N, C-alpha and C positions, 0 to 999 in steps of 0.2 A: 704455758696458761700464767698471763699476768691478773692479779688481783687487786684491788684497791677500793678504798671507800672515798675516795673524790672522784664523784660524779664524772666533773668536767675532765679530770684525766682520763679516763673513759674514753670519753667522748672525742679529746683530742686525738688520742690513738687511732680510735673508727676513722675518723676525718682524713689522716695521714695513709691510714691503709686504704682506703677507697680513691683517694684523690678527690675527697670530696663529690663524688658521684654515689648518691647511695640510695638504692632500690632495697628497702626494710622489707622482712618477712617477718609479720608480727600478730602473733598470736590472738585467735579470739578470744571474748569476754574477760577470765579473770587473770588470763596467762600474760596479759600485759604488762611487762616491769614498768611502774609508770614514772618513775624518777630517771630512768635511763630515756625514756622516750620523750619525756618533756626537757630533758635537758638538749636531746639532740635536736629537736624541734626551733627550744630557744635561740641554739647555734646556728640551725638555717636560716630564722628569720633577722639574727645581727649580722650574716654574713650572705648576703647575695649570691655570692660565686656557689655555694654549697647548693645541688640538687638532691634533693630527698624524694623519692617516691615510697610510699605505705601502700603495703597490701595489707589487708585486716578482713576483720570482721567484729560484730556484737562490742560496739565499743562504749563502755558502763558507763552512764553517768547516775548522778544524784539526782531524784525530780526535784523539779523547779515548777514554779507555776504563777501565771499571771492573777488566778482566782484570789481573793481575798480570803472568802473560808477554807479552801483547800492550803495556803501557806499558813492561816491561823492555826491548822491542824499538822502539818507536815514540820516547819520549823523548826519548833521544842522540841523533836524526837528525830531531827537528821540522823546526828552522829547514832546513837541506840537502836533505828532502824537500820542505817544502812550502811554504817561503817563511817569512821572519819576517814574516807576513802577519798585521796586527792583528785583534784579536778585534771581532765585531760585535756592540756594546752592545745593540740590539733582541733578538738572538737569545740572547744571554746574560739579559736580563731574562726572557725567552719561558720558555728554561728552568730557572730559577731560580722560576718562576711569582711574577715582581714588575715584570711589563709593568704600568703604570698604566693606571688607567681610561682616561685621558685621550691615549692612544696604542692607535691600531690597525695591525696587521698583515696584509696577506692577501697569500699567496702560489698563483701559479697552477702551479707545477715545485718540488718539494723537492727537493733534496741526497737522493739516495739511499739511504735505510735510515735517515737520518740522526735526523728525526723521529718515527720510532715511538713511541707512547706516551707522545707530548705532547702532553696533550688541545688546549692551548691552539691549538698551531699546527695540529693533527686539526682543529679544529671552524671555524677561519679559512680554510681553504684551498677555493681557488676552483678546480673544473675546468673547462676552458676546453683546445681546439684551439688549439695558437700562434698563428694566425692571427685567430682571435676573441681574443685577448687586447686587442690594440691597441684592440677595439671595446668593451670592459668597462672599460677604464682611463678611455676617452674620456666615456662615460658618466658616468664619477664626478669629470667637470670639474678635473682635477685644475689645479694655480695654481703648481706649483714642480716643474721636471724637474731633477734633479741627473746628474750624470756625470763620470766617470773620461775624460778624453783625451788626446789626442796633439797638440803645437802644433810647427808647423813655419813658421818664415819669417810668423807672424801668423794663420796660418791653422791650424784644429781640425779634428782626425780624432776621428769617432766612433768609429775601431777596432773593437775588441773586440766593440761593440755598435751596430748600425745595424738590427737585428732589430724593433724594434719602434721606435726614438728617430727613425729616419728620418722614418717616417710621421706620427709626432707634431709635426714640425718644418713637414712638409708641411702636416699639418692646420690650425698656427698660420698660417704664411704665408696661408692659403684663408678663415683668419677663424672655423674650425673649432674651434677649442682658444684659451686665452689662459692664459700660465703664464709662469713667471720661469724663465729659462734658467741653469745654475748650473754652471758646472765648475770641477774639480779635475784640473790637469795632473798626470801624471808620465810623465819621461823612459821609464820600461822599455817604454812601451805603443808598439809598434808603429806607423808613420803610414801607416797604408793607406787608400785611396782607393776610388772606387765613384762609382755616382750616388745622390746625396743626402748621402754620406760625411765629406765637407770642409765644412765653416761657417765664414764668415768673425767676423770681432769684430761686426758689425754684427746678427747674430744671437743673441748671447750677452749677459747682464742683468751674472754675476758669475761671476768668475772667481778661485780661489784656488790659488796658487801656494805649495805648502807650500815651507817650510827642510829639510826632512828628508822627501823624499814616503814613504814607505810602500813597501815589499818585494811584488811581484805575490806574488799566490795561485800556487803551482806544484801542478799536480794530478799526481804520478809516474806514469809505466807501471806497468802491473803486468804481472806473469810469464804467458806465454802456454803453457797447460797442451798436450798434445797434444789435445785434444777442442776447443778453441780452434783449432789448428793445421787441424787436418779440417776445421770447419766452413768455416775461409777459403778452403783448397784446393777445397773443393765450388763454395763460392759464384765462386771465379776461373772457373769451367768455365760460369758463367753470364752473364758481361758480356762483350758483343761490341764488336769493335773497331769506330772509329767510333762509341760510342756514347756513355752518360751516365752518370752515375754521381750518387748521394748514398748516404753512409754516417753509421749512428747513432752512438751515441753508447758510450762503454765500451771490451774490450779487442777489440771488433769493428773499430773500425778498424784498430787494427795485422794482426791476423789476415788480411784482406780485402786489404791494402795489401801484405803480406808476401807474400802469396799470387800476389798480381798481378805484381810484381817477380819471382819466380820464375818465371814464364809469360813476361814480356818477355827475359829471361834465358835461357831453355830449360830452365832447370831443374827446373822442374818437370812434364815431360814425363814422365818415370821415376816420377815417385811416382805420377802418373793410374794412369799403367801398372799399377803395384802393389797399387792400392787393392783391398781384398776383398769392398767393396760395391758391387754393381750400380749404379752413375751413367752413364748416357748420354753419351756424352763430349764432345756441346754444343761450347762456345768453347775454341780450343785456339788455341796460338804467340803470337808477339810479335805488337806490335799496330803496324799500319802505318800506320793513320792517329792514332791515339789517340786519348783517351776526353776527353770535356768534365764540367768536375766542376759541380750545381748541388746547394748540399746547406746545411740550417741554420745546422750547426756544422761549423766549420773544423776537424776532429780532426787530428791530428801524421799520421796516416797520410796525408790528402790532399795536406799539405804533401810527405812522402816520395814520393808519385806523381808531381809535378808535381815536384820534383826530378829524379828517376829518368827524368823523358820519359814516363810513360806517360800521364799526363794533359796531353795537349798539343793537343788540338782545339778552336779557341777559336771562340769566338759574339763577333761585335763586338769583337775586341781581345784578349777575355778568356778567359783555360781554367778559371776558377773562380769561381763567384757563392756567395759566403758571407754568413751572419746574423750571426754570432756566432762566439767563442771562449773557451775554456778550457782551458789547456793546460801543460805544461811551461816552466819559465825557459829550457831549449835553445831551445824552438821560437821563444817569443818573441824571442830574440836571433837565430834562423836569420831570422825575419821582416824585425826589424831590418836586419840584413846584407844583405840581397838586393840586385842592383843595383836602380836606380830603375826602368830599363824592365823588369825583369822583375817587379817587386813590383808593376807596373799590371797585370801581366796576371792577379795577383788583383784581385778586385771584391769589397769590402763593399757589403752591399745589405740591402733590409729583408726579412723574411721572407714578406712581401707579392707579393715577388718569389719567393722560393724554393719556397714552401710549397705556392704556388697557380698557378692559367694566368690568373685574373684580370687584366687588364691588360694590354693587346698580345697578346691572343690568339694570334693568328697567329703573328707572332713567336717566342713563347716554343713552342708545339708545332713548328714549323718547325726551333728549337734543341736540344729533346729528343728526339731521334732514340732509338730503342732504350734507352729508359730503363731504369736499375734502382736501386731505392730499396730500399735493404739496411737493417732492422732488428732491433734485438734483442727480445725476450720473456723474459718470465718463464714462463710455461705454456700452452699449447694443447690444446681439448680435442679428440676426437675426429672430431668434425663442423668443426672448423678455424675456432672461436672461439680469438682471442687476448687473454691477459691479460699486460699490460706495467706498471700503474701503480698498484696496489693490492692487497690482501691479503684474507681471507677475511672479517676482521668489519667491512670498510670501511677499516680504516688504510690511509693513501697513503703507498707506499712513493717514489715518485719525481712523476709526474702523465704528462698524456696527451702533453703536448708538442707536436709533430707527427709522431706516427705516423703519426697517422688522417690527416693531409694528404695525406701520402706515397700512402698505400696508394688513398684515393681518387684521387689524380693518376694513378698507376697503370692505372686502370681508365678514366678517362678520357683516355688518351693512346695513338695507337695504336703498339702493338710494347713498351708499355713493360712491367714485372712487378713486382712488389711481393714482396720476400724477408723472410723471417720468420726469424731463426735463433734457437736454444736449444739450450744442451746437454740430451744425451738425458736427463738424472738430475740429482739435486742431492742433497745430503748435509743432514738436518734432525734434529737431535739424535741424532746417528751413525747415523742409518738410509737407505739407501740410498732415494729415491723418483723415480719419473716425473716429467718434465716433459712427457709427451703424456698428458693423462688423458680420462676421459671428460667429464665437465663442470668448469667452472672457475668460482669465487664471483664474477671481475665480469669484464667484457669491454670491453675498450679497442677491439680491431677485432672486429666481428660478423663472425658466419660467412658472411654473403652476400657479404661481401669477399675471402673466403677464397683465395687466389696458392699462392705455393711457400712452404715449408716446408723448413727445412735443420736438422739436425742431424748430429754428427758421423758417422751411420751413413748419412749420403744426402741425394738432394732427391727431397721429394714434391710435382707440380707437380698442384694441386689445383684451376685455375681450370677451370669449366666441368662439375665433374664431377659425377654425382650422388652423394646421400649414403654409401651403400655403398661406392662408390670413392673416397670420400674416406678411409672410415675403412681401407678396404685401403693405402692408401695410404702413413697414419700409421702403422700397426702398422706398415709393411715399415721405416722410420727409426723405430721405437721400441727402446729396449732389450729385449734378446730377455728377461732376465728380468719383462717386464712385459707380454710380448704376449700371454699367453696369459688371462690375467686381465681384459685390454682387449679383448680379442677377444670371451670370453664376456658380460659387459658389453655390447658393440653386441647381438650376437645375441639375449640375451634381452631387450634390446630392439624389439624388430625390424626394428633397421637393419642390420644386415650377415646375408648369408643363412647357415643353418645349414650349410651345408657348404663355407664359407668356411674353408682353408687359408693357411696363410701359407707361402710358396717355399722350399724349405731354403737358397737363397741368403741369405735375410733372416733366417733363423735363427738367426746368429753373430754378432749385434751385442752384442759385451760390451766390455768395456776391454782382455783382453787380446788380442783379435782386432786393435782400434785399436793396442794398443803393439806388436804383432809389425808392425803392415805400417808405421805411422811411426818406432819406436824405430830402423830401420834407415837411418833418413834425417836420425837427429837434428842431423848435423853442417849440413843444410840448414834445421833448425827452433827456433831456441835460441827459451830461455824470453824474451830479450828483442832482438827482431832488431833495436830501431832503437835501443839504447843504454838506460841506466837512470842514475835518481841514486841507486841502492843501490849500495853497495860489495860488494865480492868476498863477503866473510864474510856479509853481509845477505842477498845473492842467492841463496846457500846455506842461509840459514837459512830463506828462506821457502816452502821445499817442507816442509822440517822442522814450521813450525807450523802448515801444513796439517794436516800427519800427525796431531799433538798433537791441533787440533781436531776433526778426523775421529772420532778415537780416544778420546776422554778423557771422550765421555759414557754409555758402556756400559761394563760389567763385563769383559767378553770384551775390548773395546778395550784397556780398559787394563790387562788382562794379556798382552796382544801389546806394548804400548809397552816392560814392565816384561822381557819376556821379551828382547826385541830387544838393551834397555839390559845385558844381562848376556850373552848369547851371540852378539849380532849382530856382524860386523865392525865396528871402529871406523871414523868419518868420519874421511877425513884430514886436515881441518879439524876436528875436534870442540875442540879443545882450544881454538883461537881462536872458535869459534862461543859456547862455554859461555862462555868469560871475556866475549865482546862483551855475552853477557845478565847475566852477574853469577852466575853460577852456577858458578865455576870450582871452589870449594871445597866446592859445596852439597851433599846426601846425602838431598833431600826427594823427598816424590812428583813435584813438579813438576818437579825438576832431572832427576830419574830415568824420567820422561816424554818429557823435551826428549831425551834422549839417544839413549834409545829411538826415537825418531823421528826423529833424523840418520841410525840407522845403517838404518832400515827405509829412508829415503831412497836409502841405498849400495846396497841391495839391489836394487830395483826399478828403480834407474839402471843398473846393472849387467846388467839383464835389459830395458832399454831401454824400462821402463815409468814411467808419471808414479806418485806417490805416489796 
């Protein structure tokens, strides 16, 4: 093993050992050693004789925007919110259309929404289930693996990315792969253990110890709307004591975790009792045994459940098995600060363990009792097809990831269920659209694997139902503004009986019904139940910025904003909010629109509703 603080010396050694033909295996997300990667890409840009092919996923980028309002909000807080994370050179070159022909980058999962409209990224994207990415990578015969690692007492932890790397090292040990292992150390990365997560010096070829390690990417928590809280509350009634839990990416982790903690504390019962939407009681009450977690992503909500004692059922001495993480700096710090004994209850493992039953299947089946696999979607068809990764014209929003793996696993395990969540509606260009539609332009999970779908308006249990009953169940959790059109479409296609009627109990699936229910419990349902890197004024601005975005696309929306700016009650911190945005003395339309949005938030919050 060779170590150096000189990144260029490491790169020169890689070029020599590979003779300039580099097939790089690069972890997804946080595990990218950015200093090494940027130096290698720069070397390939300088020397066209170097051929560099990168196979990776989830390239992390701090946000940028052409919107004046979003820029004013984000730029003063970028380092605080996202960390002083360096720009990844190959991503910049792709965006600028300047990636040289001797460099190729293939990703199998994209940072959500960030690569829409970027032709080079869309054309080089590889669609793959998470568990298949390893084999696709091995087929390309990688000769270099780079990874960001944590180090303690001469041992290296793969930490945030055991997901594929652990299996790559096992393949090398078995003679099925041959690559140079190149690590970059970072003291902010938690030292986590698990089968195959720890490597000795004999497994590593080159190590870069930067004099000034870069700050880790921080993914700030997003605020939870009332619709998010409703979905979390419904999902919490499906989780069995003594069972198994997996939670997907996004706000889903926070809302499900918060609702389960409320259930554990006995604070959810009255909220459930007041629910105006017909939902069977299912699972309620505190957890006597606790649950076990097996999940590809260690989301912050899982850590909250672990520290609250909800996740405590152990399998071979471990309460959480996970494959990777990208979280807030607070989560990284909490993981580092856990006592050794507690930290060992969280084991980092490959996704070949978390996402499949292959390999020691009897033990996995025995451990994963009453499993609930919870993942989000963008749209669901009336017949149960799930769309989660791309849009109508084929542009990829994110990727399949592990969603299909967990749905498939739910059907393979006795007593397991796959839970797909989505808000009932979305705003598109200022217009409200239903997320439950007759058909979807792309399918991530096909209808023959339909199981449970949850919106803010309830739970649709679809497994084993004939098509007509599937459509009826999904109509019951559809926003009522769209129920009739969807029902007529189904009837005209001969898939729903002509005399089918939606029960009166499901005819008030509307935002105002939701607000009347959860607005009364706002003290238990905060925007940020687990804290936030946004300061007080920024947290006040966030719902106003959403209001501005929703209403600024249409003439009628603009009129509503202008009217509120003239006649609505002032926001109690309006002056500070406008100053934070640099609009304290501005009188233009954008400034007036923001002022109107702030005042609309005051009215909505006073009535217990969301913007």
